[in-house]
Every structure is written in C-alpha cells, then in structure tokens.
N, C-alpha and C positions, 0 to 999 in steps of 0.2 A: 454748522453743517458736521464736522467731526464727531462733536456729542452724542450726534442722531444716530452717526452710524456704531460708533463705543455702547451705544443704550442699547443698540440692536443685535451687537454680536455676544452683550452679556444675557440679554432676552434667550437667544440664539441657544448659549452655551447653557443656561439655565433649561430649558428644553430639551434637547442632547441630555443631559444627565435624569432628566425625570424621563425621558425613552428608556434608559440604561436601568436604573430601576426596576420600572413597570417591565420588563423583560426579564432581568433578573428575579423578580417576584415571580411571574409566571413560569418559568422554566426549572426553579430551583424549588423556592420555599412551599408553592400549592403542592408537587408531585411528595415533598417531603411531609406535608401535612395530612395527608392521605396516607401515605405509609404507614406514619406514626397511629392512627386511626386506626387501618388495619392488623395492625400488631397487638395494639392494647383491647381490641376486640375480639381476637384469637386467644388472647393471655385470658380473660374472661371466661370464656368459651373452654377452656381445659376441664379436663376430668380425667378420674382414676380409670384407664383402662386403652386411653388413647395413645397411638404410636406420634411420638414426636420424633425430631431431629436437632442436635444442637449444636452451638455456633461451629461446636469442633468438630462435627460431620459424623457425632455418635448419634446412633439412631436406636432407638427402644422404644418400650410401653410406660408410660408414665403408674406410678402405684399410688405415693400417697403426697400429700403436700403438708407441710408442718412449714407455717408465714412464709416466707421469700427462697425457702428452699424446697427440693422436688426428688423423691425418689425416685429412679427411670434403672428400670431392668433392661440392662442391653442382654442377657443372657440368660439360659435357664438358669437361677440360681445366685445369679450376677444381678448387686442392686450397688447403683450408684449413686450419690447424693449432687445434686446442682445446682445454683441457684435459677432462678425462674424464671429471670430476665438471658439465660443462655440457653433456652430454647427459642428456637429462629422459626419452625415450621411444626404443624399437625401434619402426619400423613397419611394420605386416604388409607384407609382399610382395604386389604390387599383380600380377595378370595377367590379360594377357587383353584392355586395352586398348583406344580407339578409334583408337587412330594404330599400331596393328597390322597 
C-alpha cells in the first residue's frame, strides 16, 4: 500500500511541476514573444523623417541609416549617431501645436 501512495505522490508532484511550467509560459514567455515581434515590426517600419525616442529618453527625428547606426536630429543642426537598437519607440506626429 505504501508503494501505491509513493507512486501517487510522484505523479502529483510531476503534475504540479507541469502546471508551474505552463503558468510560467503563459505569464512570461508569450508576452515577451509578442513584445519582441512588436519591436521587430517597428524597427522594420522606420524611415527617415520619423520622430523617435531612444532608450536614454532622447527625442529626435530620424535622418539617415548606416547599417546598424542611425543619425538622429535632436535639435536644429544637432545630429547624433546611435545604434538602431537604442530606438525604443516611434513617436506619433504632433501637428497643430501652440507655436504654429
């Protein structure tokens, strides 16, 4: 009888482990996959003239590509070169501001 109880405990332990792996997959891995796809799509859609934000919080206008490097104009006449991976967000165009 003890052998049957030990086998039942082992099966229950395996089921709990599978449940934990399943929860981990749906709560962590799948959202990460979706985020990576979103970033990849955003990167492939970038074009000169797009307003972007870098990981350091710098806002600017994308001017040109040079492989993995991009030129970003952060003020009139001020262009910095950053890696493409530093771009974390494509900002919406804001028109009709107060200074027009």
